[in-house]
Structure formats: C-alpha cells, structure tokens
C-alpha positions, 0 to 999 in steps of 0.5 A: 637114931632112936626109934619108939612104939607108935600104935597104929590101927590095921583093921579093927586091930592095933599092933605097936610099930618100932619107929623113929619119931621122924617117920611116924607120919610117913607110919600112919599113913600106910597103917590106915593106906594099908587098913583101907585095902584090908577092909575092901578086899573083905567087904568083898567076900572072898577071901576070908581069914586076915592073912589071907586078906592082908596077903592081897592087899600087900600085893595089890599096894606093891602092883599100884606101887610097880605101876606107878614106876615106884615100886622095886619092880618098875623100869625107871627108863621105861616109864621115863620114857613113856611118860616122855611121849604122853606128855611130848604127844599132849604138847604136840596136839595143843601147837597144833589147837593153837595152830589151828586157832591162829589162822582162823 
C-alpha cells in the first residue's frame, strides 16, 4: 500500500501528512473537523496556546466518539442494549397509538 504526502490545513496552518490515496478524503474530513473544533475553542478565549487548544479539541472529539459508541472506551454492549431499549419504547408507543386509533 503506497502513501502520499497530503496537505491539510488545521487552524490556519498547513501540514503534510502521509496517507494512502484511498484514505485522503477521510483525512481531509478529519482535518476539517479538528480545525473546526479548535476554532470553536480558540474563540471562547478560555484556552491559550495552540497545543492546549489541540489537546482540548482532541479530548472533546474523543469524548463524542465514546458517547456515540464508536470510540475505544465505549461499552458496546451497554450502548447496544440502551439503543434497543429506546427502540422498544418507540415501538411500544407507536403500537399504543395505533391501538388507540383503532378504538376511536
């Protein structure tokens, strides 16, 4: 698998990153997402320094990934169980509304 140097822009600075051609779009999307998160943090004025902004953005992105069930620290069984419970509640509610409509 060959890798090429891909230019990405993060927080108004360009970086060259080694990346296989088939993953370039994902890399560009990741760089944009990181840059957006870093820009949000910089705008608050609460965090000073690019390195600290990068760490905070990384932590926020990692937290979002874990909360959504796709990160390495996510408890997939809990997440799947939780989603199934929510889905069952929605189904039960829809069935109850359907049954109620039949009686009216």
